[in-house]
Phi, psi and omega in degrees: 000144178301143182247156177204133176259120188253137175241125180246115188260102178272094191241164183252097180268161179239129182303131175085346183271074185298317180294314180295319179292324176297318177299323178298316179296318179296315181302312183283335174292322176300317178298322178295317179297316179299330179275001177082019182287153177254340183213135179233139182236129177251163185291172175305131177049037180297332182285328181258344194081164183213139357273144181277349179051226187287355169301333180293342180275351182269118178301322181300320180289318179298318179293323177295323177296316179297318178294321179296325179296316178296318178295324178295318178301316179293319182295322178297318180295316181293333182268011176088015181251017186298326182278350178278127174279114186249119175265123183217137180274148182201174174264125179246166176211132176221193185297335181276341181138196179281147184227137166273109194229166170223144182236159173250125181250134184202130178052041175081006183232159170271109188261347177202149176223142177220137181258143178299138184266309184262119185254108184294144182219051181214162178056237182273358187263134176229041191291334177291339175293329191252320197247155171259131183288153175271169179221016181224162179232127177259118176256124182255141179263115183240115181051043175081004182247141183269118183244118176259165184220142170227144185255115171042259186302333177301334180288335186272000186263118172296133177067020183264219183301325180296317178297322178297319177296321178299319178291323181287328180102110175220157176264339183204143173242131174247146185225101174286133184227153165229078186257109184293153177287142160209160187304132175069010179294329180296335179291334180273337187291312184300312177300324178297309181299321179296318179296319182290325177298318178295323180294323179279340185067031184205157173302152181229130179250118182257123182237129184234151172297161172223150177115172182261145175218100185056240181281341186271149171232136176252131190257005182075249181067031176302141183206163175227134175234156177279175181298334179267009175090006180284131178288127178266312178201161181212132186281155172296152185264153174069018175222150171293143186198144175247115175270121177244125190215133173269131179243134168265112186252149185293328184070178176074017179296148177304148178248033182291139173251189177093198186276130177226099179064035179090001179244127177281121182260126178242145181250134176236130181257121174263317180203130183271326189284128174298155178289144171299147181301139178218164181282116183288154173286151172299142179297133179299139179293139178294138180297146178293138177293151179266148172292166181301313181294323181295316182292322177296315180300313179298321179296316181292320177296315180297315181299316180292314182301311184287328176298315179295306186294316183289342176256012171082018178265132178265341186213161179231156175227144179210157175279137177250110183265349188089354180271179187290321185294309181293330178294317180293318179298319179297317179296320176299316182296320179295318178295325184281319192241346186093143186301328184289350181251013182239129181240116179254137184235121171273130184231071185291146172247186179297338184262359181288133180282163177296322181291332178295323179286315183290324178291323177296317179294322178298316178302315181299318180293322181293321185266337181083011179287164176289134186229137174213161177242132178229088180300141184248002186304317181293319178300314181299318183299322179299313179295314183298314182290315184291323184260354180066044185279141177220167172052234185298322180298322177291321178299313185292328181293334175296313179298323183286328174295324177293319179297317178297321179298312180295320179292325176297316178295324177298312180297322184288321189244358177079018178285151167275125179278130177259125171278141188252009181288150179256174185295323180298311178299317182294324180297316186261007177077022182275060179204164183246118176299137183066014177240251178290351178272359179288159174139171179260339182206145183235092189300327183249027180303329183253022183245116177296154185304317182296327177288329176302314178297317180299319179295320179298315180294319180297315183296320177295320179295322178297319178298317180296323178300326182270004181073024180256164176286125178303134187285336188254122180302138180301325181295327177294332179278320191269336185283153177297132181292144181206142174281343179051052178253356173206164184301131174069014184288137169226158185300324184289357172297327184236354181236150172296167174307137188298325178300315180289317180299314181295328177296316178295314182298321180299319180283324184281314184278307185278322183269353180056033177286145177269179183304309183295324177300316183293321177296317179297335179279355174109359177284146182287153177302317182298316180295312183296317178303312184294312185293314182296323177297316179296317181296312184294326182284345187262009184300322181296328177290318182296326179297334185258006182276151180298160173293156179205161186297129177276128176233349183251172178297326182224098177267158173291134179118254186294329186272313189250104186239099181246153178292142173289313180269111184206136177269000181277131174226135175291142178153000000 
């Protein structure tokens, strides 16, 4: 049977860094050549990064992308990768408009181009705003084998481009993707890829981006399945990785051109002669699946690390309250950036308990981060006395003094300020604008409170497995959460029990359930009234909150966009 050695490059691109991304493609193509590969596939828009958002509307950026593609073809040839057929995604522009495209580079030239057909317009995707869909498929002949391609969303369409390739005849389908992470999404990918391979009647290689881009995280999860849907290999997630795999392909695919199910199929020949028989490499072992907590933790670490590094921050600073949220954010920051690049600040007020101070100090010792104490009582007293503040106004000024303190340290030392609020607090408005909501990035913005506790327990258990000191103090996990803005305050003074609250929020925010739906699900009228009122009234706060890593199907921000001014109320 005809043979082909395939290299799938799961790489971390940065939006807009055309030169850096081109260097990345050359670097990993060299690795593919060194591994003896004949064909290499990079993710969707790997040359431009993804998503480019409104950069796609700039003619200057599109033209720069096209020029970078030509330069990349030449650079690959000059670096000894000319005989490698390289599939790479980029932004194109023609008379019809902007295109989400992928090209095949070979011997210093662009030998094939294909535009994405199905443009997603849901969730975080706005591709119909930017791109014009394609209507053709370029099949390239590599060492006598017919290789077809579909780009990301095209893979999700029943009876779409994959079916057209199956009718036209191919020996292999490759699929460059930029598929963002969300919980349990990997469970849907393998069955999808298996169905499409069966539809094409050929093995299918799925290649995905990895790394953080603003709120989004790409988890990789690159994989190859046979024509009957059997998994051959699967890459580890959340790391750059090169999958090198030998495939025995049937060959003899039809070379029909013309219209196939509404798609014009064109054939490009790179090399006709089959490869001489060679000893194949053992198939790489499929990566072990991650537990739910493990994949969420890796996603949050990746999102924080890349947001900081890609935006030029070497260090972060955050407030340490001794509570669970700041403890988890601190542990994430240490895992992402290293303890020497994390600065934790305890900012006690007159209402801060002794355990809040001691737990913060304990966390610092466990993780090795830089620790300092900056009492805020005197600052608060100036505001309270001069303005005559009482009750809620006095509570909020404490949070705002802490925010000013962190921003001052950020300005002085160049740290990125991390906001430590979770999704539950953000949903119900349990945060203070210009107080605990200050910062450049919010690592657990999309993490419900109950999951914060689960992540803390998981991270400590992982440390114990490795014989390390658990980073999060047990007292921070077990004590009742409190903002400590007045004597004896605990969160349940003003919020329902977190288990119950998170259940309502999951259905209302993520599931878009209405009032009657929630009542029918068994929640009490009193609970639903209270929670929905709090959520709806807090939209203005959420608009002003820092960006944070998306891990759910519907995160605040890119996914869930509701009007601040609205007369609609559920009920």
